[in-house]
C-alpha positions in Angstrom: 108.9 113.0 124.4 107.0 115.1 126.8 104.5 116.1 124.2 103.7 112.5 123.2 103.3 111.6 126.8 101.0 114.6 127.3 99.0 113.7 124.2 98.5 110.1 125.1 98.0 110.8 128.8 95.2 113.2 127.8 93.7 110.6 125.5 93.7 108.0 128.4 92.1 110.6 130.6 89.4 111.3 128.1 88.7 107.6 127.2 88.4 106.5 130.8 86.2 109.4 131.7 83.9 108.7 128.8 83.0 105.3 130.1 80.6 104.6 132.9 83.5 103.6 135.1 82.0 100.3 136.2 84.9 99.4 138.4 85.8 102.6 140.3 88.6 101.0 142.3 90.5 99.9 139.2 89.7 102.7 136.9 90.1 105.3 139.7 93.8 104.5 139.9 94.1 104.8 136.1 92.5 108.2 136.2 94.7 109.3 139.2 97.9 108.2 137.3 96.8 109.9 134.1 95.8 113.2 135.7 98.8 113.3 138.1 101.4 112.4 135.4 99.8 115.0 133.0 100.0 117.7 135.6 103.5 116.9 136.7 104.8 116.7 133.1 103.3 120.2 132.5 105.2 121.5 135.6 108.4 119.8 134.5 108.1 121.1 131.0 107.3 124.6 132.3 110.5 124.7 134.3 112.4 124.3 131.0 110.2 126.6 128.9 110.4 129.5 131.3 114.1 129.2 132.0 114.0 128.1 135.6 116.2 125.1 134.8 119.2 127.4 134.7 118.4 128.9 138.1 117.9 125.6 139.9 121.0 123.6 140.7 119.7 120.1 139.9 121.1 117.3 137.8 118.4 117.5 135.2 119.4 114.3 133.5 118.9 112.4 136.7 115.6 114.3 137.4 114.4 113.3 134.0 115.3 109.7 134.5 113.6 109.6 137.9 110.5 111.3 136.6 110.2 108.9 133.6 111.1 105.9 135.7 108.4 106.7 138.3 105.9 107.5 135.5 106.6 104.2 133.9 106.0 102.3 137.2 102.7 104.1 137.8 101.5 103.8 134.2 102.5 100.1 134.1 100.2 99.5 137.1 97.5 101.6 135.4 98.0 99.4 132.3 97.5 96.2 134.3 94.3 97.6 135.9 92.9 98.9 132.7 93.6 95.6 130.9 91.9 93.8 133.8 88.9 96.0 133.5 88.8 95.3 129.8 89.1 91.6 130.3 86.1 91.5 132.7 83.7 92.9 130.1 81.7 89.7 129.8 80.7 89.5 133.5 77.3 90.7 134.5 77.0 94.1 136.2 74.8 92.9 139.0 75.2 89.3 140.1 71.8 89.1 141.8 69.9 90.5 138.9 68.0 88.6 136.3 69.0 91.0 133.6 72.1 90.3 131.5 73.6 93.7 131.6 77.3 93.4 131.2 80.0 95.4 133.1 81.1 97.1 129.9 78.7 97.7 127.0 80.1 97.2 123.5 80.9 100.9 123.2 82.6 101.0 126.6 84.5 97.8 125.8 86.0 99.4 122.6 86.8 102.6 124.5 88.5 100.5 127.2 90.6 98.7 124.6 91.7 102.0 123.2 92.6 103.3 126.7 94.7 100.1 127.3 96.5 100.6 124.0 97.3 104.2 124.8 98.5 103.3 128.3 100.8 100.6 126.9 102.2 103.1 124.4 103.1 105.4 127.3 104.8 102.5 129.1 106.9 101.7 126.0 107.9 105.4 125.6 108.8 105.5 129.3 111.1 102.5 129.0 112.7 104.1 125.9 113.5 107.3 127.8 114.8 105.4 130.8 117.0 103.1 128.7 118.5 106.1 127.0 119.6 107.5 130.3 120.9 104.1 131.6 122.9 103.2 128.5 124.3 106.6 127.7 127.8 106.4 126.4 
């Protein structure tokens, strides 16, 4: 699960960074979430890979649930903001200008759609992990 979140988080990070970021307030949060979740999941994974999990007295099932729950909440917000950015592609970039330059070009619009799909996949995977913890028998 961590590796798929890492992979898709990295893809979101690359896709948003490859656009002109026309709405920094919206896409800035998407980048913050992607970078922070990527970094924290590397730290969380390293704790297990290097054997520190045995030395730290923590309920790791609960920690995993809290991590994925928080990640889901933040990525869901990022999904809403990325989808909002994508839906505004037809608006003009400068409202006082006579040119018809749009907020997102055709290429950036396609990239924004791909980023929205990747963020939604991360949200789905996060709910899957959280539901496994909640409904464990």
